[in-house]
matplotlib code that plots the C-alpha trace (Angstrom):
import matplotlib.pyplot as plt

x = [-13.1, -12.4, -10.3, -13.2, -15.7, -13.4, -12.8, -16.5, -17.2, -14.4, -16.0, -19.5, -17.9, -16.4, -19.5, -21.7, -19.3, -18.8, -22.5, -23.1, -20.4, -21.9, -25.1, -23.6, -21.7, -24.9, -26.6, -23.8, -21.9, -24.2, -27.3, -29.3, -26.0, -28.1, -29.6, -28.1, -25.8, -22.0, -20.5, -17.0, -14.0, -16.2, -17.9, -14.4, -13.2, -16.4, -15.8, -12.3, -13.5, -16.3, -13.6, -11.5, -14.3, -15.6, -12.3, -9.9, -7.7, -6.9, -3.0, -3.5, -6.4, -8.4, -10.6, -12.3, -10.0, -7.1, -4.5, -5.4, -2.1, -3.3, -3.6, -2.4, -5.0, -5.4, -8.7, -9.9, -9.5, -11.6, -14.4, -14.0, -14.3, -17.4, -18.8, -17.9, -19.8, -22.7, -23.0, -22.1, -24.4, -24.0, -24.4, -21.8, -19.3, -19.6, -19.3, -15.4, -15.3, -18.0, -16.6, -13.3, -15.0, -16.6, -13.3, -11.6, -13.9, -13.7, -10.0, -9.3, -11.2, -9.2, -5.9, -6.6, -7.6, -4.5, -2.3, -4.0, -6.3, -9.0, -12.5, -13.9, -10.8, -11.0, -15.0, -14.8, -11.8, -13.8, -17.0, -15.6, -13.8, -16.9, -19.1, -16.4, -17.6, -14.8, -14.7, -18.4, -18.2, -15.3, -16.1, -19.6, -18.8, -16.7, -13.3, -10.1, -9.8, -11.1, -8.4, -5.8, -7.0, -6.9, -3.1, -2.5, -4.3, -2.5, 0.8, -0.3, -1.1, 2.3, 4.0, 2.3, 3.6, 7.1, 7.3, 6.4, 9.2, 6.8, 8.2, 5.0, 5.2, 7.7, 6.0, 2.7, 4.3, 5.8, 2.3, 0.7, 3.1, 2.5, -1.3, -1.0, 1.2, -1.0, -3.9, -2.6, 1.0, 3.1, 0.6, 2.0, 5.2, 3.5, 3.0, 6.6, 8.1, 6.0, 7.0, 10.7, 10.7, 8.8, 11.5, 14.1, 12.5, 12.0, 15.7, 14.8, 15.7, 19.2, 17.7, 15.1, 17.7, 19.6, 16.6, 16.9, 13.0, 12.8, 14.7, 12.8, 9.6, 10.6, 12.0, 8.6, 6.8, 9.0, 8.7, 4.9, 4.7, 7.2, 6.1, 3.2, 5.0, 8.0, 5.6, 3.6, 6.7, 7.9, 4.7, 4.3, 7.7, 7.4, 4.9, 7.2, 8.1, 4.5, 3.5, 6.4, 6.3, 2.7, 0.7, 2.9, 5.4, 3.0, 0.2, 2.7, 4.0, 1.2, -2.1, -3.3, -6.8, -7.3, -7.9, -5.1, -6.6, -4.0, -6.7, -8.6, -7.9, -8.6, -12.0, -12.8, -12.0, -13.9, -17.0, -17.3, -15.1, -18.0, -18.6, -15.1, -13.1, -13.7, -12.7, -9.6, -8.4, -9.0, -7.2, -3.9, -2.6, -3.9, -1.9, 1.3, 0.9, 0.4, 3.6, 5.5, 2.7, 2.4, 4.9, 2.0, 1.0, 4.3, 3.2, -0.1, 1.5, 4.3, 1.8, -0.2, 2.7, 4.5, 1.3, -0.4, 2.5, 3.2, -0.5, -0.6, 2.5, 1.5, -0.1, -2.8, -5.4, -8.4, -10.6, -10.0, -6.4, -7.3, -8.4, -4.9, -4.4, -8.0, -7.4, -4.9, -7.1, -9.9, -7.7, -6.8, -10.6, -11.3, -8.8, -10.7, -14.1, -12.9, -11.1, -14.5, -16.6, -19.9, -19.1, -18.2, -21.5, -23.5, -21.8, -22.0, -25.8, -26.2, -24.6, -26.7, -30.1, -30.2, -29.3, -32.8, -34.9, -32.0, -32.0, -35.8, -35.7, -32.9, -33.6, -37.3, -38.6, -38.1, -35.4, -33.3, -29.8, -28.2, -30.5, -30.3, -29.1, -29.5, -33.2, -33.6, -30.4, -31.6, -35.0, -33.2, -31.1, -34.1, -36.0, -33.2, -32.2, -35.6, -36.5, -40.0, -40.6, -43.8, -43.6, -47.1, -48.9, -46.3, -46.8, -50.5, -51.9, -49.6, -50.8, -52.4, -49.0, -50.3, -48.2, -45.0, -42.1, -38.9, -37.0, -39.1, -37.5, -34.0, -32.2, -30.5, -28.5, -28.2, -27.6, -26.7, -24.7, -21.3, -21.7, -19.6, -17.1, -19.0, -22.2, -20.5, -19.2, -22.6, -23.9, -20.9, -21.3, -25.1, -26.2, -25.4, -24.5, -28.3, -28.0, -26.2, -24.7, -26.0, -24.2, -26.4, -26.2, -27.5, -30.5, -31.3, -31.2, -33.7, -35.8, -35.8, -36.1, -36.5, -39.3, -38.3, -39.5, -36.7, -36.3, -34.3, -32.1, -31.0, -30.5, -33.6, -32.3, -32.5, -36.3, -37.5, -35.4, -36.7, -38.5, -42.2, -43.2, -41.6, -41.8, -43.9, -42.3, -43.8, -41.7, -41.2, -39.1, -37.0, -34.6, -31.9, -29.5, -31.3, -34.7, -36.1, -38.7, -40.3, -40.0, -42.1, -41.9, -45.1]
y = [-5.7, -9.1, -7.1, -4.6, -7.4, -9.2, -6.0, -5.4, -8.9, -8.5, -5.2, -6.8, -9.6, -7.3, -5.2, -8.1, -9.4, -5.9, -5.3, -8.7, -7.9, -4.6, -6.1, -8.6, -5.6, -3.9, -7.1, -8.4, -5.2, -2.2, -4.0, -1.4, 0.1, 2.9, 0.3, -0.8, 0.9, 1.2, -1.1, -2.0, -0.8, 0.6, 2.9, 3.9, 4.7, 7.0, 8.8, 9.4, 10.8, 12.9, 14.4, 15.4, 17.3, 18.7, 19.6, 19.9, 17.0, 16.0, 15.3, 13.5, 11.0, 11.4, 8.9, 9.6, 12.6, 10.5, 10.2, 7.1, 5.1, 2.0, 3.0, 5.9, 8.3, 7.8, 5.9, 8.3, 11.1, 9.5, 8.9, 12.5, 13.7, 11.8, 13.4, 16.8, 16.1, 14.2, 14.9, 12.8, 9.6, 6.0, 5.8, 8.4, 6.5, 3.5, 5.2, 5.1, 1.3, 0.6, 2.7, 1.1, -2.3, -1.7, -0.4, -3.4, -5.9, -4.2, -3.5, -7.2, -8.2, -5.9, -7.0, -10.7, -10.1, -8.1, -10.8, -13.9, -12.6, -14.9, -13.4, -16.2, -16.2, -12.6, -12.7, -15.7, -14.2, -11.1, -12.9, -15.3, -12.3, -10.2, -13.0, -14.2, -14.1, -12.2, -9.9, -9.0, -8.7, -6.2, -4.3, -3.5, -2.1, 1.0, -0.7, 0.0, -3.4, -2.4, 0.4, -2.2, -4.5, -1.6, -0.9, -4.7, -4.5, -1.2, -2.9, -5.8, -3.4, -1.7, -5.0, -5.4, -1.9, -2.7, -5.9, -3.7, -1.4, 1.5, 4.3, 5.0, 1.3, 1.8, 5.0, 3.3, 0.5, 3.0, 4.6, 1.2, 0.5, 4.0, 3.6, 0.3, 1.5, 4.5, 2.1, -0.7, -0.2, -3.4, -5.1, -3.1, -5.2, -8.3, -7.6, -6.0, -9.1, -11.3, -9.3, -9.3, -13.2, -13.3, -11.2, -13.4, -16.6, -15.1, -14.1, -10.4, -8.9, -7.7, -6.1, -4.3, -3.1, -1.5, 0.6, 4.2, 4.6, 1.6, 3.3, 6.5, 4.7, 2.9, 6.4, 7.9, 5.3, 5.5, 9.2, 9.3, 6.4, 8.2, 12.0, 11.5, 8.7, 11.0, 13.9, 11.9, 10.4, 14.0, 15.2, 11.9, 10.3, 6.6, 6.2, 4.1, 1.9, 1.3, 0.5, -2.1, -3.5, -3.5, -3.3, -5.8, -7.8, -8.6, -9.4, -11.8, -13.5, -13.2, -12.4, -9.6, -8.6, -11.0, -14.7, -17.0, -20.3, -21.9, -23.4, -20.3, -19.9, -23.5, -23.1, -20.0, -21.6, -24.8, -22.9, -19.9, -20.3, -21.9, -22.8, -21.5, -23.8, -26.9, -24.9, -23.4, -27.0, -28.1, -24.9, -25.8, -28.4, -26.4, -23.5, -25.8, -26.9, -23.5, -22.0, -22.4, -21.0, -17.4, -15.8, -14.2, -17.6, -17.4, -14.1, -15.7, -18.7, -16.7, -14.1, -16.9, -18.5, -15.3, -13.9, -16.8, -18.4, -15.4, -14.9, -18.6, -18.7, -15.5, -15.9, -13.5, -14.3, -12.5, -13.2, -9.7, -10.4, -12.8, -9.9, -9.2, -12.8, -13.2, -11.7, -14.4, -17.2, -16.0, -16.5, -20.1, -20.7, -19.2, -21.7, -24.6, -23.2, -22.6, -25.9, -27.7, -26.3, -27.5, -26.3, -22.9, -22.7, -23.7, -21.2, -18.3, -19.2, -19.2, -15.6, -14.5, -15.9, -15.6, -12.0, -10.8, -12.8, -12.3, -8.5, -8.2, -10.3, -8.3, -5.0, -4.6, -7.1, -5.3, -7.7, -6.6, -7.3, -4.9, -4.8, -1.8, -2.6, 0.9, 1.7, 4.5, 6.1, 6.1, 7.5, 10.3, 11.2, 11.4, 13.6, 16.1, 16.2, 16.2, 20.0, 19.2, 17.1, 18.1, 17.2, 18.7, 15.3, 13.8, 16.6, 17.6, 15.1, 16.3, 19.8, 21.0, 22.4, 22.3, 25.3, 23.6, 24.0, 22.3, 25.3, 24.7, 21.4, 20.7, 17.5, 15.8, 12.7, 11.8, 8.6, 8.2, 5.0, 4.7, 4.3, 1.8, 3.2, 1.8, 3.4, 6.7, 6.5, 5.8, 8.9, 10.9, 9.7, 9.7, 12.7, 16.2, 19.1, 19.5, 16.6, 17.7, 15.6, 16.3, 15.5, 14.8, 18.5, 19.6, 17.2, 18.3, 22.1, 21.3, 19.3, 22.4, 25.3, 24.1, 25.0, 23.8, 20.2, 17.7, 15.0, 12.5, 9.7, 7.6, 3.9, 1.8, 1.0, 4.6, 5.1, 3.6, 6.1, 9.2, 11.5, 11.6, 14.3, 17.2, 15.9, 13.8, 11.3, 9.8, 7.1, 7.2, 4.0, 1.6, -0.9, -3.1, -0.2, 3.2, 4.6, 7.8, 9.9, 13.2, 15.1, 18.1, 19.8, 19.7]
z = [-33.8, -31.9, -29.4, -28.8, -28.4, -25.9, -24.0, -23.8, -22.5, -20.0, -18.8, -18.4, -16.4, -14.2, -13.8, -13.0, -10.3, -8.9, -8.6, -7.1, -4.5, -3.8, -3.0, -0.6, 1.1, 1.6, 2.8, 5.3, 6.2, 5.8, 7.0, 9.1, 10.7, 12.4, 14.7, 18.0, 20.3, 21.3, 23.8, 25.2, 23.0, 20.2, 22.9, 24.3, 20.7, 20.1, 23.3, 22.3, 18.9, 20.6, 22.9, 19.9, 18.3, 21.6, 23.3, 20.2, 21.7, 18.2, 18.8, 22.2, 22.5, 25.8, 27.6, 30.8, 31.2, 31.1, 28.0, 26.0, 25.3, 23.6, 20.1, 17.7, 16.7, 12.9, 13.1, 15.8, 13.5, 10.8, 13.4, 14.7, 11.1, 10.7, 13.8, 12.5, 9.3, 10.4, 14.2, 17.3, 16.8, 16.8, 13.1, 12.4, 14.7, 12.4, 9.1, 8.9, 9.5, 7.1, 4.4, 4.6, 4.8, 1.4, 0.0, 1.3, -0.5, -3.9, -3.5, -2.7, -5.9, -7.9, -6.6, -7.0, -10.6, -11.2, -9.8, -11.4, -14.2, -13.1, -12.7, -10.6, -8.3, -7.7, -7.2, -4.6, -2.8, -2.2, -1.6, 1.1, 2.7, 3.0, 4.6, 7.0, 10.5, 12.2, 9.2, 9.4, 13.3, 13.4, 10.2, 11.2, 14.6, 15.4, 15.3, 13.3, 11.9, 8.4, 8.1, 9.1, 6.2, 4.1, 4.7, 3.9, 0.6, -0.3, 0.5, -1.9, -4.7, -4.0, -4.5, -7.8, -8.8, -7.5, -9.6, -12.7, -11.5, -11.3, -9.1, -7.2, -5.9, -3.0, -1.9, -1.6, 0.2, 2.7, 3.0, 3.6, 6.5, 8.1, 7.8, 9.4, 12.1, 13.0, 13.2, 15.2, 15.8, 15.4, 13.3, 10.4, 10.4, 9.4, 5.7, 5.1, 6.8, 4.4, 1.4, 2.4, 2.6, -0.7, -2.5, -0.8, -2.1, -5.6, -5.6, -6.3, -3.1, -4.2, -7.2, -5.0, -2.5, -5.5, -6.2, -4.9, -4.9, -2.6, 0.1, -0.4, 0.0, 3.2, 4.5, 3.6, 5.7, 8.7, 8.7, 8.4, 11.2, 13.6, 13.4, 15.9, 17.8, 18.6, 19.3, 21.9, 23.4, 24.1, 25.6, 27.5, 28.3, 28.5, 26.0, 23.7, 26.6, 27.4, 23.9, 23.5, 26.8, 28.1, 24.9, 22.7, 24.8, 27.6, 25.3, 23.5, 26.7, 28.9, 27.0, 29.4, 28.6, 25.6, 25.1, 26.2, 25.1, 22.8, 20.8, 20.3, 16.6, 15.8, 17.7, 15.6, 12.4, 13.1, 14.5, 12.2, 9.1, 7.2, 4.4, 3.5, 5.7, 3.7, 0.6, 2.3, 3.2, -0.5, -1.7, 0.3, -2.0, -5.0, -3.7, -3.3, -7.0, -8.4, -6.8, -10.0, -12.2, -10.7, -8.2, -6.5, -5.1, -3.2, -1.6, -0.6, 0.9, 2.6, 4.0, 5.6, 7.1, 8.3, 9.7, 11.2, 13.0, 15.3, 16.0, 17.0, 19.2, 21.0, 24.4, 23.8, 21.0, 19.5, 16.6, 15.4, 15.1, 12.2, 10.0, 8.9, 7.4, 6.2, 2.8, 2.0, 3.6, 1.3, -1.9, -0.8, -0.1, -3.6, -5.2, -3.5, -4.9, -8.4, -8.8, -9.2, -12.1, -10.7, -7.2, -8.6, -10.7, -7.4, -5.4, -7.8, -8.2, -4.6, -4.4, -7.3, -6.6, -2.8, -2.6, -3.4, -0.7, 2.0, 1.2, 1.4, 4.6, 6.4, 5.1, 4.4, 7.1, 10.5, 11.6, 14.7, 13.5, 16.0, 18.9, 21.3, 24.9, 26.3, 25.4, 27.9, 26.8, 23.1, 24.3, 26.2, 23.2, 20.8, 23.5, 23.8, 20.1, 18.5, 18.4, 17.4, 20.5, 22.3, 26.1, 26.7, 26.5, 29.0, 31.6, 30.9, 33.6, 36.4, 36.6, 33.3, 32.1, 28.4, 27.4, 28.6, 26.1, 25.6, 27.0, 30.3, 30.8, 32.4, 31.4, 34.3, 34.9, 38.5, 40.6, 44.3, 43.3, 41.8, 38.1, 36.2, 33.5, 30.7, 31.7, 32.4, 28.9, 27.5, 29.2, 28.0, 24.4, 23.9, 25.9, 24.7, 27.1, 27.7, 30.0, 33.0, 35.7, 39.2, 42.4, 45.5, 46.7, 43.2, 43.4, 46.9, 45.9, 43.3, 45.7, 47.8, 45.6, 42.1, 39.9, 36.5, 35.8, 35.0, 32.7, 35.0, 33.9, 36.9, 38.0, 38.5, 41.9, 42.8, 41.8, 45.1, 47.0, 45.1, 47.6, 47.0, 49.5, 47.6, 43.9, 41.7, 39.3, 36.0, 34.5, 30.8, 30.1, 32.0, 31.1, 33.0, 33.4, 33.4, 33.9, 32.6, 34.5, 34.5, 37.8, 38.9, 42.2, 44.3]

ax = plt.figure().add_subplot(projection="3d")
ax.plot(x, y, z, "-o")
ax.set_aspect("equal")
plt.show()
């Protein structure tokens, strides 16, 4: 009877904490993810995935008509699958990252509890992880970082199984390496290196090396990671050299296109790792004291050391690189919180009682958490995709065309100026094939002979130069980058 009651209490403790974590995931990670638009790398990744769906380039990522060599395709496959299921939209591009982000938070909670059998330590590890700035920033955009974090956590779970001498442990460890490598290449080596040092310190490496399943698991990981790599090297000779030299070695030694400030990580931690930084500092000596109490504290300490030192010594730095070490930073921060009963109670009370007003404020009150930059592009997308759209009101006052239907309009993107690569990708991603790109000759042909009205997307700078004697133009919306007009021949 006592065991049953204890089990019930434990289940309730887990349930309460998991529900609270789920609410915070909805608040900070899934907060209105359909608003905003794609920019920079997330835009490029979305275009790659769209090309996979549209042109069946599943085995060779393409961007702007060129092979994309910087990353393997695993994350792009997930985004492309999302496009297949839900259509090519901004929201669908974010779904894989958001889903893996939610999995990461709950997975981290479960792993920490399995390691240390401490409900509060597990909760605050996951809570601080989910509310860390660079985690939220990268996990809520179309980036592969949440999948990379998943590979790290899967590897941590595999260590738990290997220590229990369960056969599936080494195979999951190999799988975690393959997922990491197919997501962000050489970042996949960080956790295996930390685990190697961990087993060396624990004097269990020789025993592990005598286990046949360990070699089979490593072989599985290497095979899964190398199949696509070898294939791509065959169709694009020099890919391996490019990945090792340009994408890895030059970033480490020269920085290339990322931050080269040696104090970048210190600045990131001091500015944005709040309120967790103070608890992380408190947790460091506590971690040191507990190294003899539980062997997994060794893994936490070694993972931080083995991962952070190479990141710091490398010339190129980026806040998103901290994602791989953040699960372990979060565990140390949780140690600092749980050390003080009153602080732990206050922090748990904040997590519990602030969630409802914050949830109402950010979800029910119309707060713009992901503002749109390309207003005109979004309007153009809605107009071309909304089959119930009625253009008669727009066109009625330019000729009484009250019977005009959607099929009577031609959707055109045209500009006499050279369009930047990012804006060209914006057009390519957001606008369907209904929006055709016109060269100058096509535009002149319409001015001369065209009868079908056009919905014209162009640069604001081009509006003044639009011919007025042969066509009439009615602006629908304009932002800094584009303008949308209805054009009708006189």
